[in-house]
C-alpha positions in Angstrom: 0.1 0.1 0.0 1.2 3.5 -0.9 0.7 6.7 0.9 -1.5 7.9 -2.1 -3.7 4.8 -1.3 -4.8 6.4 1.9 -5.3 10.1 1.1 -7.7 12.0 -1.2 -6.6 12.0 -4.7 -5.1 15.0 -6.4 -8.4 15.9 -8.3 -10.4 15.6 -5.0 -7.8 17.5 -3.2 -8.1 20.4 -5.8 -11.8 20.3 -5.6 -11.8 20.7 -1.8 -9.6 23.4 -1.9 -11.5 25.0 -4.8 -14.6 25.0 -2.6 -12.8 26.9 0.2 -12.1 23.7 2.6 -9.4 24.7 5.1 -6.1 23.5 3.9 -4.7 21.8 6.9 -3.6 18.1 6.8 -0.7 16.0 7.7 0.2 15.4 4.1 -0.1 17.7 0.9 0.0 17.3 -2.9 2.9 19.3 -3.9 3.7 20.8 -7.3 7.6 21.1 -7.0 10.4 21.9 -9.4 11.6 18.8 -10.9 14.2 20.2 -13.6 15.2 23.7 -14.5 16.2 24.1 -18.2 18.7 27.0 -18.8 18.5 29.0 -22.1 21.2 27.7 -24.5 23.1 29.9 -27.0 23.0 29.0 -30.7 26.4 27.2 -30.5 24.4 24.5 -28.4 26.7 24.4 -25.4 27.1 27.8 -23.7 24.3 29.1 -21.4 22.7 32.4 -22.2 23.2 35.1 -19.5 21.2 38.3 -18.7 22.9 41.6 -18.2 23.9 40.7 -14.6 25.6 37.6 -15.6 23.0 35.2 -14.3 21.9 32.3 -16.5 18.4 32.7 -18.3 15.9 29.9 -17.5 14.2 28.7 -20.6 11.6 26.3 -18.8 11.1 24.5 -15.5 9.5 21.2 -15.4 7.1 20.4 -12.6 6.1 17.2 -10.9 3.4 16.5 -8.3 4.3 14.4 -5.3 3.0 13.8 -1.7 5.1 15.5 0.9 5.4 18.4 3.4 5.5 22.0 1.7 7.7 23.4 4.2 10.4 20.8 3.4 10.6 22.3 -0.1 9.5 25.9 0.7 6.6 25.9 -1.7 3.9 28.5 -2.1 0.5 27.7 -1.0 -0.9 28.0 -4.5 1.2 25.0 -5.4 -0.1 22.7 -2.6 -3.3 20.8 -1.9 -4.3 19.2 1.2 -4.1 15.4 0.7 -6.5 14.6 3.4 -6.6 11.2 5.5 -9.8 9.5 6.3 -9.6 10.7 10.0 -9.0 14.5 8.8 -12.1 14.1 6.9 -14.3 12.5 9.4 -13.6 15.5 11.6 -15.1 17.8 8.8 -18.0 15.7 7.9 -21.2 15.9 9.8 -22.3 13.2 11.6 -26.0 14.2 11.1 -27.9 16.3 8.8 -31.0 17.7 10.0 -34.3 16.5 8.3 -36.9 18.9 9.7 -37.6 16.1 12.2 -35.5 16.7 15.2 -35.8 13.2 16.6 -35.0 11.6 13.2 -32.1 13.3 11.3 -30.1 11.8 8.6 -27.2 9.8 10.1 -23.7 9.0 8.4 -23.2 5.5 7.6 -19.9 4.2 6.2 -19.3 0.5 5.2 -16.8 -1.5 3.8 -19.0 -4.0 1.7 -19.2 -6.0 -1.6 -20.2 -3.9 -4.5 -22.4 -5.1 -7.3 -19.4 -5.0 -9.4 -17.9 -7.9 -7.3 -15.3 -5.6 -5.7 -15.1 -4.6 -2.1 -15.6 -0.8 -1.7 -16.3 1.7 0.8 -20.0 2.7 0.9 -21.1 5.9 2.4 -24.6 7.5 2.7 -26.8 9.4 5.1 -30.0 7.8 6.2 -33.0 8.3 8.6 -33.9 5.5 11.1 -36.8 3.6 9.4 -37.3 6.4 7.0 -35.1 6.3 4.0 -31.9 7.8 2.9 -30.7 11.0 1.0 -30.5 10.2 -2.7 -26.7 10.3 -2.9 -24.8 7.1 -2.1 -21.0 6.9 -2.9 -18.9 3.7 -3.5 -15.1 3.8 -3.6 -12.1 1.7 -3.1 -10.2 4.5 -1.1 -11.9 5.5 2.0 -10.4 9.1 2.0 -11.8 9.5 -1.5 -15.2 8.3 -0.6 -15.4 10.8 2.4 -14.1 13.6 0.2 -16.8 12.9 -2.5 -19.5 13.3 0.2 -18.1 16.4 1.4 -18.1 18.0 -1.9 -21.6 16.8 -2.5 -22.8 18.2 0.7 -21.1 21.6 0.3 -22.2 21.9 -3.4 -25.9 21.1 -2.4 -25.8 23.3 0.6 -26.3 20.5 3.1 -23.3 21.7 5.1 -21.3 24.8 5.5 -17.9 25.0 3.9 -15.6 24.2 6.9 -13.0 27.0 7.4 
């Protein structure tokens, strides 16, 4: 199992950040410099310099990886929280009011056999003896299934964006 198997995917991490979810996590997706290419003169081997004698950068290749932004001194706009399941469970509401104070929708998370034949995480909100919200998510990664539910709840105004 890799670290990427227990945190939110890059796409879901980006979506959570876009929705305004506070970017505090143990691990982050980082967009870090991989290789810096210097501009080369026409002779093919000398590096071009500016008027101060410093090498001119032609381009920089970037790569995405998991880590700590402080270790690389990376700007916040180049980082996305890679949330763990426990971090997301702190954000996710345990209940959603339904108009009936005695029977709110309650969070249910299960590891079960999906109709595809694969074992997957299954998350939904349901009322005791009274049905469920119409949004059920299946996913192999528990952090991703929790992130997808948070995104759904925020986009459908069923929860406030955690700040």
